[in-house]
N, CA, C and O atoms as a Tripos MOL2 file, in Angstrom:
@<TRIPOS>MOLECULE
protein
  264   263    66     0     0
PROTEIN
NO_CHARGES

@<TRIPOS>ATOM
      1 N          40.1560   -4.8380  -11.3700 N.3       1 MET1
      2 CA         39.5210   -4.6390  -10.0980 C.3       1 MET1
      3 C          38.9490   -3.2300   -9.9950 C.2       1 MET1
      4 O          37.8920   -3.0170   -9.4010 O.2       1 MET1
      5 N          39.6500   -2.2870  -10.5710 N.am      2 ARG2
      6 CA         39.1910   -0.9090  -10.5100 C.3       2 ARG2
      7 C          37.9010   -0.7160  -11.3240 C.2       2 ARG2
      8 O          37.0630    0.1060  -10.9540 O.2       2 ARG2
      9 N          37.7360   -1.4410  -12.3940 N.am      3 THR3
     10 CA         36.5320   -1.2950  -13.2120 C.3       3 THR3
     11 C          35.2900   -1.7210  -12.4400 C.2       3 THR3
     12 O          34.2190   -1.1500  -12.6450 O.2       3 THR3
     13 N          35.4060   -2.7020  -11.5620 N.am      4 ASN4
     14 CA         34.2600   -3.1110  -10.7570 C.3       4 ASN4
     15 C          33.8390   -2.0090   -9.8040 C.2       4 ASN4
     16 O          32.6470   -1.7880   -9.5910 O.2       4 ASN4
     17 N          34.8150   -1.3130   -9.2300 N.am      5 ALA5
     18 CA         34.4920   -0.2210   -8.3170 C.3       5 ALA5
     19 C          33.8000    0.9170   -9.0550 C.2       5 ALA5
     20 O          32.8910    1.5470   -8.5150 O.2       5 ALA5
     21 N          34.2180    1.1780  -10.2660 N.am      6 VAL6
     22 CA         33.6060    2.2470  -11.0520 C.3       6 VAL6
     23 C          32.2080    1.8400  -11.4960 C.2       6 VAL6
     24 O          31.2920    2.6620  -11.4740 O.2       6 VAL6
     25 N          32.0350    0.6220  -11.8870 N.am      7 ARG7
     26 CA         30.7230    0.1510  -12.3450 C.3       7 ARG7
     27 C          29.6920    0.1790  -11.2230 C.2       7 ARG7
     28 O          28.5320    0.5090  -11.4710 O.2       7 ARG7
     29 N          30.0790   -0.1560  -10.0070 N.am      8 SER8
     30 CA         29.1150   -0.1830   -8.9110 C.3       8 SER8
     31 C          28.7060    1.2160   -8.4770 C.2       8 SER8
     32 O          27.7040    1.3750   -7.7800 O.2       8 SER8
     33 N          29.4640    2.2330   -8.8770 N.am      9 ALA9
     34 CA         29.1160    3.6040   -8.5200 C.3       9 ALA9
     35 C          27.9580    4.1290   -9.3630 C.2       9 ALA9
     36 O          27.2950    5.0840   -8.9570 O.2       9 ALA9
     37 N          27.7000    3.5340  -10.5210 N.am     10 PHE10
     38 CA         26.6150    3.9790  -11.3770 C.3      10 PHE10
     39 C          25.2890    3.4170  -10.8760 C.2      10 PHE10
     40 O          25.2440    2.2950  -10.3720 O.2      10 PHE10
     41 N          24.2010    4.1930  -11.0130 N.am     11 PRO11
     42 CA         22.8890    3.6750  -10.6020 C.3      11 PRO11
     43 C          22.4390    2.5530  -11.5320 C.2      11 PRO11
     44 O          22.9070    2.4620  -12.6670 O.2      11 PRO11
     45 N          21.5410    1.7070  -11.0600 N.am     12 PRO12
     46 CA         21.0590    0.6160  -11.9170 C.3      12 PRO12
     47 C          20.2860    1.1690  -13.1130 C.2      12 PRO12
     48 O          19.7430    2.2720  -13.0650 O.2      12 PRO12
     49 N          20.2510    0.3970  -14.1580 N.am     13 SER13
     50 CA         19.5790    0.8490  -15.3770 C.3      13 SER13
     51 C          18.0660    0.8860  -15.1790 C.2      13 SER13
     52 O          17.5360    0.2990  -14.2360 O.2      13 SER13
     53 N          17.3920    1.5760  -16.0710 N.am     14 ALA14
     54 CA         15.9410    1.7000  -15.9910 C.3      14 ALA14
     55 C          15.2670    0.3450  -16.1590 C.2      14 ALA14
     56 O          14.2080    0.1000  -15.5820 O.2      14 ALA14
     57 N          15.8740   -0.5270  -16.9410 N.am     15 ARG15
     58 CA         15.2870   -1.8500  -17.1500 C.3      15 ARG15
     59 C          15.2610   -2.6450  -15.8460 C.2      15 ARG15
     60 O          14.2640   -3.3000  -15.5440 O.2      15 ARG15
     61 N          16.3400   -2.5960  -15.0750 N.am     16 HIS16
     62 CA         16.3680   -3.3020  -13.7980 C.3      16 HIS16
     63 C          15.3930   -2.6790  -12.8030 C.2      16 HIS16
     64 O          14.7790   -3.3910  -12.0090 O.2      16 HIS16
     65 N          15.2490   -1.3700  -12.8410 N.am     17 GLN17
     66 CA         14.3150   -0.7130  -11.9380 C.3      17 GLN17
     67 C          12.8820   -1.0810  -12.2840 C.2      17 GLN17
     68 O          12.0650   -1.2890  -11.3870 O.2      17 GLN17
     69 N          12.5650   -1.1640  -13.5640 N.am     18 ARG18
     70 CA         11.2200   -1.5770  -13.9630 C.3      18 ARG18
     71 C          10.9310   -2.9930  -13.5090 C.2      18 ARG18
     72 O           9.8180   -3.2890  -13.0720 O.2      18 ARG18
     73 N          11.9010   -3.8580  -13.6040 N.am     19 GLY19
     74 CA         11.7110   -5.2330  -13.1680 C.3      19 GLY19
     75 C          11.4810   -5.3200  -11.6750 C.2      19 GLY19
     76 O          10.6630   -6.1200  -11.2210 O.2      19 GLY19
     77 N          12.1870   -4.5110  -10.9060 N.am     20 ALA20
     78 CA         12.0120   -4.5060   -9.4570 C.3      20 ALA20
     79 C          10.6300   -3.9800   -9.0880 C.2      20 ALA20
     80 O           9.9930   -4.5100   -8.1780 O.2      20 ALA20
     81 N          10.1630   -2.9530   -9.7740 N.am     21 ALA21
     82 CA          8.8430   -2.3980   -9.4930 C.3      21 ALA21
     83 C           7.7560   -3.4160   -9.8200 C.2      21 ALA21
     84 O           6.7720   -3.5290   -9.0890 O.2      21 ALA21
     85 N           7.9260   -4.1430  -10.8930 N.am     22 LEU22
     86 CA          6.9500   -5.1630  -11.2620 C.3      22 LEU22
     87 C           6.8520   -6.2320  -10.1830 C.2      22 LEU22
     88 O           5.7530   -6.6630   -9.8320 O.2      22 LEU22
     89 N           7.9760   -6.6560   -9.6640 N.am     23 ILE23
     90 CA          7.9840   -7.6660   -8.6040 C.3      23 ILE23
     91 C           7.3250   -7.1190   -7.3460 C.2      23 ILE23
     92 O           6.5440   -7.8230   -6.7060 O.2      23 ILE23
     93 N           7.6260   -5.8750   -6.9810 N.am     24 GLU24
     94 CA          7.0280   -5.2820   -5.7830 C.3      24 GLU24
     95 C           5.5110   -5.1790   -5.9260 C.2      24 GLU24
     96 O           4.7780   -5.5470   -5.0080 O.2      24 GLU24
     97 N           5.0380   -4.6870   -7.0600 N.am     25 TYR25
     98 CA          3.6000   -4.5830   -7.2820 C.3      25 TYR25
     99 C           2.9350   -5.9560   -7.2770 C.2      25 TYR25
    100 O           1.8230   -6.1010   -6.7690 O.2      25 TYR25
    101 N           3.5940   -6.9490   -7.8280 N.am     26 SER26
    102 CA          3.0380   -8.3020   -7.8440 C.3      26 SER26
    103 C           2.9030   -8.8480   -6.4350 C.2      26 SER26
    104 O           1.8860   -9.4570   -6.1020 O.2      26 SER26
    105 N           3.9040   -8.6420   -5.6100 N.am     27 ILE27
    106 CA          3.8570   -9.1430   -4.2330 C.3      27 ILE27
    107 C           2.7490   -8.4490   -3.4520 C.2      27 ILE27
    108 O           1.9920   -9.1100   -2.7410 O.2      27 ILE27
    109 N           2.6410   -7.1330   -3.5720 N.am     28 VAL28
    110 CA          1.5960   -6.3990   -2.8510 C.3      28 VAL28
    111 C           0.2160   -6.8330   -3.3250 C.2      28 VAL28
    112 O          -0.6920   -6.9940   -2.5090 O.2      28 VAL28
    113 N           0.0450   -7.0250   -4.6250 N.am     29 THR29
    114 CA         -1.2430   -7.4610   -5.1600 C.3      29 THR29
    115 C          -1.5980   -8.8570   -4.6730 C.2      29 THR29
    116 O          -2.7440   -9.1150   -4.3080 O.2      29 THR29
    117 N          -0.6220   -9.7600   -4.6650 N.am     30 MET30
    118 CA         -0.8820  -11.1180   -4.1740 C.3      30 MET30
    119 C          -1.2680  -11.0980   -2.7040 C.2      30 MET30
    120 O          -2.1850  -11.8170   -2.3060 O.2      30 MET30
    121 N          -0.5990  -10.3020   -1.8920 N.am     31 LEU31
    122 CA         -0.9480  -10.2190   -0.4740 C.3      31 LEU31
    123 C          -2.3570   -9.6610   -0.2820 C.2      31 LEU31
    124 O          -3.1060  -10.1470    0.5650 O.2      31 LEU31
    125 N          -2.7180   -8.6540   -1.0560 N.am     32 ALA32
    126 CA         -4.0620   -8.0910   -0.9510 C.3      32 ALA32
    127 C          -5.1210   -9.1120   -1.3370 C.2      32 ALA32
    128 O          -6.1590   -9.2040   -0.6810 O.2      32 ALA32
    129 N          -4.8760   -9.8740   -2.3810 N.am     33 VAL33
    130 CA         -5.8300  -10.9020   -2.8080 C.3      33 VAL33
    131 C          -5.9460  -11.9910   -1.7530 C.2      33 VAL33
    132 O          -7.0490  -12.4540   -1.4650 O.2      33 VAL33
    133 N          -4.8360  -12.4020   -1.1770 N.am     34 ILE34
    134 CA         -4.8650  -13.4390   -0.1400 C.3      34 ILE34
    135 C          -5.6670  -12.9710    1.0630 C.2      34 ILE34
    136 O          -6.4580  -13.7370    1.6140 O.2      34 ILE34
    137 N          -5.4730  -11.7280    1.4770 N.am     35 VAL35
    138 CA         -6.2110  -11.2010    2.6280 C.3      35 VAL35
    139 C          -7.6980  -11.1430    2.3240 C.2      35 VAL35
    140 O          -8.5160  -11.5080    3.1680 O.2      35 VAL35
    141 N          -8.0570  -10.6930    1.1380 N.am     36 LEU36
    142 CA         -9.4720  -10.5800    0.7940 C.3      36 LEU36
    143 C         -10.1350  -11.9390    0.6150 C.2      36 LEU36
    144 O         -11.3180  -12.0850    0.9240 O.2      36 LEU36
    145 N          -9.4150  -12.9220    0.1320 N.am     37 VAL37
    146 CA         -9.9880  -14.2480   -0.0740 C.3      37 VAL37
    147 C         -10.0450  -15.0240    1.2390 C.2      37 VAL37
    148 O         -10.9900  -15.7780    1.4730 O.2      37 VAL37
    149 N          -9.0650  -14.8500    2.0770 N.am     38 ALA38
    150 CA         -8.9960  -15.6130    3.3260 C.3      38 ALA38
    151 C         -10.1220  -15.2340    4.2740 C.2      38 ALA38
    152 O         -10.6730  -16.0980    4.9560 O.2      38 ALA38
    153 N         -10.4690  -13.9640    4.3240 N.am     39 GLN39
    154 CA        -11.5240  -13.5110    5.2210 C.3      39 GLN39
    155 C         -12.5370  -12.6990    4.4170 C.2      39 GLN39
    156 O         -12.3440  -11.4980    4.2270 O.2      39 GLN39
    157 N         -13.5980  -13.3220    3.9480 N.am     40 PRO40
    158 CA        -14.5620  -12.5790    3.1420 C.3      40 PRO40
    159 C         -15.2930  -11.4950    3.9370 C.2      40 PRO40
    160 O         -15.8180  -10.5530    3.3430 O.2      40 PRO40
    161 N         -15.3370  -11.6100    5.2620 N.am     41 ASN41
    162 CA        -16.0170  -10.6080    6.0730 C.3      41 ASN41
    163 C         -15.1930   -9.3350    6.2370 C.2      41 ASN41
    164 O         -15.6950   -8.3490    6.7770 O.2      41 ASN41
    165 N         -13.9760   -9.3340    5.7970 N.am     42 ILE42
    166 CA        -13.1250   -8.1650    6.0030 C.3      42 ILE42
    167 C         -13.6430   -6.9500    5.2430 C.2      42 ILE42
    168 O         -13.4520   -5.8200    5.6930 O.2      42 ILE42
    169 N         -14.2870   -7.1550    4.1140 N.am     43 ILE43
    170 CA        -14.8490   -6.0310    3.3630 C.3      43 ILE43
    171 C         -16.0120   -5.4240    4.1350 C.2      43 ILE43
    172 O         -16.1430   -4.2020    4.2020 O.2      43 ILE43
    173 N         -16.8500   -6.2640    4.7140 N.am     44 LEU44
    174 CA        -17.9600   -5.7560    5.5180 C.3      44 LEU44
    175 C         -17.4490   -5.0290    6.7550 C.2      44 LEU44
    176 O         -18.0080   -4.0050    7.1470 O.2      44 LEU44
    177 N         -16.3990   -5.5440    7.3680 N.am     45 GLU45
    178 CA        -15.8130   -4.8710    8.5270 C.3      45 GLU45
    179 C         -15.2280   -3.5190    8.1310 C.2      45 GLU45
    180 O         -15.3430   -2.5510    8.8820 O.2      45 GLU45
    181 N         -14.6120   -3.4480    6.9750 N.am     46 LEU46
    182 CA        -14.0530   -2.1850    6.4950 C.3      46 LEU46
    183 C         -15.1560   -1.1600    6.2540 C.2      46 LEU46
    184 O         -15.0200    0.0010    6.6390 O.2      46 LEU46
    185 N         -16.2360   -1.5780    5.6260 N.am     47 ILE47
    186 CA        -17.3580   -0.6720    5.3710 C.3      47 ILE47
    187 C         -17.9580   -0.1930    6.6830 C.2      47 ILE47
    188 O         -18.2690    0.9890    6.8300 O.2      47 ILE47
    189 N         -18.1230   -1.0980    7.6330 N.am     48 ASP48
    190 CA        -18.6790   -0.7350    8.9350 C.3      48 ASP48
    191 C         -17.7760    0.2520    9.6750 C.2      48 ASP48
    192 O         -18.2590    1.2170   10.2670 O.2      48 ASP48
    193 N         -16.4810    0.0100    9.6410 N.am     49 SER49
    194 CA        -15.5640    0.9200   10.3320 C.3      49 SER49
    195 C         -15.5340    2.2920    9.6600 C.2      49 SER49
    196 O         -15.4000    3.3080   10.3420 O.2      49 SER49
    197 N         -15.6580    2.3350    8.3310 N.am     50 LEU50
    198 CA        -15.7280    3.6270    7.6440 C.3      50 LEU50
    199 C         -17.0080    4.3750    8.0010 C.2      50 LEU50
    200 O         -16.9880    5.5960    8.1570 O.2      50 LEU50
    201 N         -18.1120    3.6590    8.1300 N.am     51 ARG51
    202 CA        -19.3700    4.2940    8.5450 C.3      51 ARG51
    203 C         -19.2460    4.8800    9.9420 C.2      51 ARG51
    204 O         -19.6760    6.0060   10.1930 O.2      51 ARG51
    205 N         -18.6530    4.1090   10.8530 N.am     52 LYS52
    206 CA        -18.4860    4.5940   12.2270 C.3      52 LYS52
    207 C         -17.5600    5.8030   12.2750 C.2      52 LYS52
    208 O         -17.8240    6.7600   13.0020 O.2      52 LYS52
    209 N         -16.4860    5.7640   11.5110 N.am     53 ALA53
    210 CA        -15.5500    6.8930   11.4880 C.3      53 ALA53
    211 C         -16.2270    8.1370   10.9210 C.2      53 ALA53
    212 O         -16.0140    9.2390   11.4280 O.2      53 ALA53
    213 N         -17.0340    7.9770    9.8830 N.am     54 TYR54
    214 CA        -17.7220    9.1250    9.2940 C.3      54 TYR54
    215 C         -18.7710    9.6720   10.2530 C.2      54 TYR54
    216 O         -18.9480   10.8870   10.3520 O.2      54 TYR54
    217 N         -19.4680    8.7850   10.9590 N.am     55 ALA55
    218 CA        -20.4520    9.2360   11.9440 C.3      55 ALA55
    219 C         -19.7650   10.0140   13.0630 C.2      55 ALA55
    220 O         -20.2790   11.0400   13.5100 O.2      55 ALA55
    221 N         -18.6230    9.5410   13.5140 N.am     56 SER56
    222 CA        -17.8710   10.2580   14.5450 C.3      56 SER56
    223 C         -17.3910   11.6090   14.0260 C.2      56 SER56
    224 O         -17.4110   12.6030   14.7520 O.2      56 SER56
    225 N         -16.9630   11.6410   12.7820 N.am     57 PHE57
    226 CA        -16.4900   12.8850   12.1730 C.3      57 PHE57
    227 C         -17.6140   13.9090   12.0770 C.2      57 PHE57
    228 O         -17.4210   15.0750   12.4220 O.2      57 PHE57
    229 N         -18.7800   13.4870   11.6150 N.am     58 THR58
    230 CA        -19.8950   14.4270   11.4980 C.3      58 THR58
    231 C         -20.3830   14.8720   12.8700 C.2      58 THR58
    232 O         -20.8060   16.0170   13.0300 O.2      58 THR58
    233 N         -20.3310   13.9960   13.8520 N.am     59 TYR59
    234 CA        -20.7020   14.3840   15.2150 C.3      59 TYR59
    235 C         -19.7290   15.4310   15.7460 C.2      59 TYR59
    236 O         -20.1490   16.4070   16.3680 O.2      59 TYR59
    237 N         -18.4490   15.2410   15.5100 N.am     60 ALA60
    238 CA        -17.4500   16.2130   15.9570 C.3      60 ALA60
    239 C         -17.6460   17.5540   15.2470 C.2      60 ALA60
    240 O         -17.4450   18.6060   15.8540 O.2      60 ALA60
    241 N         -18.0330   17.5310   13.9820 N.am     61 LEU61
    242 CA        -18.3050   18.7820   13.2750 C.3      61 LEU61
    243 C         -19.5280   19.4920   13.8420 C.2      61 LEU61
    244 O         -19.5690   20.7220   13.8800 O.2      61 LEU61
    245 N         -20.5140   18.7310   14.2800 N.am     62 SER62
    246 CA        -21.7160   19.3550   14.8280 C.3      62 SER62
    247 C         -21.4400   20.0080   16.1770 C.2      62 SER62
    248 O         -22.1850   20.8960   16.5920 O.2      62 SER62
    249 N         -20.3960   19.5910   16.8610 N.am     63 LEU63
    250 CA        -20.0230   20.1880   18.1430 C.3      63 LEU63
    251 C         -18.9570   21.2610   17.9680 C.2      63 LEU63
    252 O         -18.2200   21.5570   18.9090 O.2      63 LEU63
    253 N         -18.8680   21.8350   16.8060 N.am     64 GLY64
    254 CA        -17.8330   22.8120   16.5050 C.3      64 GLY64
    255 C         -17.9030   24.0650   17.3570 C.2      64 GLY64
    256 O         -16.8910   24.7500   17.5070 O.2      64 GLY64
    257 N         -19.0480   24.3880   17.9170 N.am     65 TRP65
    258 CA        -19.1880   25.5970   18.7200 C.3      65 TRP65
    259 C         -18.5750   25.4460   20.1040 C.2      65 TRP65
    260 O         -18.4010   26.4450   20.8010 O.2      65 TRP65
    261 N         -18.2440   24.2310   20.5230 N.am     66 LEU66
    262 CA        -17.6650   24.0420   21.8640 C.3      66 LEU66
    263 C         -16.2810   24.5000   21.8880 C.2      66 LEU66
    264 O         -15.6230   24.4240   22.9260 O.2      66 LEU66
@<TRIPOS>BOND
     1     1     2 1
     2     2     3 1
     3     3     4 2
     4     3     5 am
     5     5     6 1
     6     6     7 1
     7     7     8 2
     8     7     9 am
     9     9    10 1
    10    10    11 1
    11    11    12 2
    12    11    13 am
    13    13    14 1
    14    14    15 1
    15    15    16 2
    16    15    17 am
    17    17    18 1
    18    18    19 1
    19    19    20 2
    20    19    21 am
    21    21    22 1
    22    22    23 1
    23    23    24 2
    24    23    25 am
    25    25    26 1
    26    26    27 1
    27    27    28 2
    28    27    29 am
    29    29    30 1
    30    30    31 1
    31    31    32 2
    32    31    33 am
    33    33    34 1
    34    34    35 1
    35    35    36 2
    36    35    37 am
    37    37    38 1
    38    38    39 1
    39    39    40 2
    40    39    41 am
    41    41    42 1
    42    42    43 1
    43    43    44 2
    44    43    45 am
    45    45    46 1
    46    46    47 1
    47    47    48 2
    48    47    49 am
    49    49    50 1
    50    50    51 1
    51    51    52 2
    52    51    53 am
    53    53    54 1
    54    54    55 1
    55    55    56 2
    56    55    57 am
    57    57    58 1
    58    58    59 1
    59    59    60 2
    60    59    61 am
    61    61    62 1
    62    62    63 1
    63    63    64 2
    64    63    65 am
    65    65    66 1
    66    66    67 1
    67    67    68 2
    68    67    69 am
    69    69    70 1
    70    70    71 1
    71    71    72 2
    72    71    73 am
    73    73    74 1
    74    74    75 1
    75    75    76 2
    76    75    77 am
    77    77    78 1
    78    78    79 1
    79    79    80 2
    80    79    81 am
    81    81    82 1
    82    82    83 1
    83    83    84 2
    84    83    85 am
    85    85    86 1
    86    86    87 1
    87    87    88 2
    88    87    89 am
    89    89    90 1
    90    90    91 1
    91    91    92 2
    92    91    93 am
    93    93    94 1
    94    94    95 1
    95    95    96 2
    96    95    97 am
    97    97    98 1
    98    98    99 1
    99    99   100 2
   100    99   101 am
   101   101   102 1
   102   102   103 1
   103   103   104 2
   104   103   105 am
   105   105   106 1
   106   106   107 1
   107   107   108 2
   108   107   109 am
   109   109   110 1
   110   110   111 1
   111   111   112 2
   112   111   113 am
   113   113   114 1
   114   114   115 1
   115   115   116 2
   116   115   117 am
   117   117   118 1
   118   118   119 1
   119   119   120 2
   120   119   121 am
   121   121   122 1
   122   122   123 1
   123   123   124 2
   124   123   125 am
   125   125   126 1
   126   126   127 1
   127   127   128 2
   128   127   129 am
   129   129   130 1
   130   130   131 1
   131   131   132 2
   132   131   133 am
   133   133   134 1
   134   134   135 1
   135   135   136 2
   136   135   137 am
   137   137   138 1
   138   138   139 1
   139   139   140 2
   140   139   141 am
   141   141   142 1
   142   142   143 1
   143   143   144 2
   144   143   145 am
   145   145   146 1
   146   146   147 1
   147   147   148 2
   148   147   149 am
   149   149   150 1
   150   150   151 1
   151   151   152 2
   152   151   153 am
   153   153   154 1
   154   154   155 1
   155   155   156 2
   156   155   157 am
   157   157   158 1
   158   158   159 1
   159   159   160 2
   160   159   161 am
   161   161   162 1
   162   162   163 1
   163   163   164 2
   164   163   165 am
   165   165   166 1
   166   166   167 1
   167   167   168 2
   168   167   169 am
   169   169   170 1
   170   170   171 1
   171   171   172 2
   172   171   173 am
   173   173   174 1
   174   174   175 1
   175   175   176 2
   176   175   177 am
   177   177   178 1
   178   178   179 1
   179   179   180 2
   180   179   181 am
   181   181   182 1
   182   182   183 1
   183   183   184 2
   184   183   185 am
   185   185   186 1
   186   186   187 1
   187   187   188 2
   188   187   189 am
   189   189   190 1
   190   190   191 1
   191   191   192 2
   192   191   193 am
   193   193   194 1
   194   194   195 1
   195   195   196 2
   196   195   197 am
   197   197   198 1
   198   198   199 1
   199   199   200 2
   200   199   201 am
   201   201   202 1
   202   202   203 1
   203   203   204 2
   204   203   205 am
   205   205   206 1
   206   206   207 1
   207   207   208 2
   208   207   209 am
   209   209   210 1
   210   210   211 1
   211   211   212 2
   212   211   213 am
   213   213   214 1
   214   214   215 1
   215   215   216 2
   216   215   217 am
   217   217   218 1
   218   218   219 1
   219   219   220 2
   220   219   221 am
   221   221   222 1
   222   222   223 1
   223   223   224 2
   224   223   225 am
   225   225   226 1
   226   226   227 1
   227   227   228 2
   228   227   229 am
   229   229   230 1
   230   230   231 1
   231   231   232 2
   232   231   233 am
   233   233   234 1
   234   234   235 1
   235   235   236 2
   236   235   237 am
   237   237   238 1
   238   238   239 1
   239   239   240 2
   240   239   241 am
   241   241   242 1
   242   242   243 1
   243   243   244 2
   244   243   245 am
   245   245   246 1
   246   246   247 1
   247   247   248 2
   248   247   249 am
   249   249   250 1
   250   250   251 1
   251   251   252 2
   252   251   253 am
   253   253   254 1
   254   254   255 1
   255   255   256 2
   256   255   257 am
   257   257   258 1
   258   258   259 1
   259   259   260 2
   260   259   261 am
   261   261   262 1
   262   262   263 1
   263   263   264 2
@<TRIPOS>SUBSTRUCTURE
     1 MET1         2 RESIDUE 1 A MET
     2 ARG2         6 RESIDUE 1 A ARG
     3 THR3        10 RESIDUE 1 A THR
     4 ASN4        14 RESIDUE 1 A ASN
     5 ALA5        18 RESIDUE 1 A ALA
     6 VAL6        22 RESIDUE 1 A VAL
     7 ARG7        26 RESIDUE 1 A ARG
     8 SER8        30 RESIDUE 1 A SER
     9 ALA9        34 RESIDUE 1 A ALA
    10 PHE10       38 RESIDUE 1 A PHE
    11 PRO11       42 RESIDUE 1 A PRO
    12 PRO12       46 RESIDUE 1 A PRO
    13 SER13       50 RESIDUE 1 A SER
    14 ALA14       54 RESIDUE 1 A ALA
    15 ARG15       58 RESIDUE 1 A ARG
    16 HIS16       62 RESIDUE 1 A HIS
    17 GLN17       66 RESIDUE 1 A GLN
    18 ARG18       70 RESIDUE 1 A ARG
    19 GLY19       74 RESIDUE 1 A GLY
    20 ALA20       78 RESIDUE 1 A ALA
    21 ALA21       82 RESIDUE 1 A ALA
    22 LEU22       86 RESIDUE 1 A LEU
    23 ILE23       90 RESIDUE 1 A ILE
    24 GLU24       94 RESIDUE 1 A GLU
    25 TYR25       98 RESIDUE 1 A TYR
    26 SER26      102 RESIDUE 1 A SER
    27 ILE27      106 RESIDUE 1 A ILE
    28 VAL28      110 RESIDUE 1 A VAL
    29 THR29      114 RESIDUE 1 A THR
    30 MET30      118 RESIDUE 1 A MET
    31 LEU31      122 RESIDUE 1 A LEU
    32 ALA32      126 RESIDUE 1 A ALA
    33 VAL33      130 RESIDUE 1 A VAL
    34 ILE34      134 RESIDUE 1 A ILE
    35 VAL35      138 RESIDUE 1 A VAL
    36 LEU36      142 RESIDUE 1 A LEU
    37 VAL37      146 RESIDUE 1 A VAL
    38 ALA38      150 RESIDUE 1 A ALA
    39 GLN39      154 RESIDUE 1 A GLN
    40 PRO40      158 RESIDUE 1 A PRO
    41 ASN41      162 RESIDUE 1 A ASN
    42 ILE42      166 RESIDUE 1 A ILE
    43 ILE43      170 RESIDUE 1 A ILE
    44 LEU44      174 RESIDUE 1 A LEU
    45 GLU45      178 RESIDUE 1 A GLU
    46 LEU46      182 RESIDUE 1 A LEU
    47 ILE47      186 RESIDUE 1 A ILE
    48 ASP48      190 RESIDUE 1 A ASP
    49 SER49      194 RESIDUE 1 A SER
    50 LEU50      198 RESIDUE 1 A LEU
    51 ARG51      202 RESIDUE 1 A ARG
    52 LYS52      206 RESIDUE 1 A LYS
    53 ALA53      210 RESIDUE 1 A ALA
    54 TYR54      214 RESIDUE 1 A TYR
    55 ALA55      218 RESIDUE 1 A ALA
    56 SER56      222 RESIDUE 1 A SER
    57 PHE57      226 RESIDUE 1 A PHE
    58 THR58      230 RESIDUE 1 A THR
    59 TYR59      234 RESIDUE 1 A TYR
    60 ALA60      238 RESIDUE 1 A ALA
    61 LEU61      242 RESIDUE 1 A LEU
    62 SER62      246 RESIDUE 1 A SER
    63 LEU63      250 RESIDUE 1 A LEU
    64 GLY64      254 RESIDUE 1 A GLY
    65 TRP65      258 RESIDUE 1 A TRP
    66 LEU66      262 RESIDUE 1 A LEU
């Protein structure tokens, strides 16, 4: 029983950590693909929102003297 307590105190091996990272990256990638495939207009909306944000940013820079 004592050996189990000692074993659980050690961090997981690098092999298990690599496997966990692979699963996490796979899940995030699958979710990103699903979002992009489900709504093809989302890329256009993203580009439009970036344009608006940049226009607002440059406008705020032009009013720097206020």
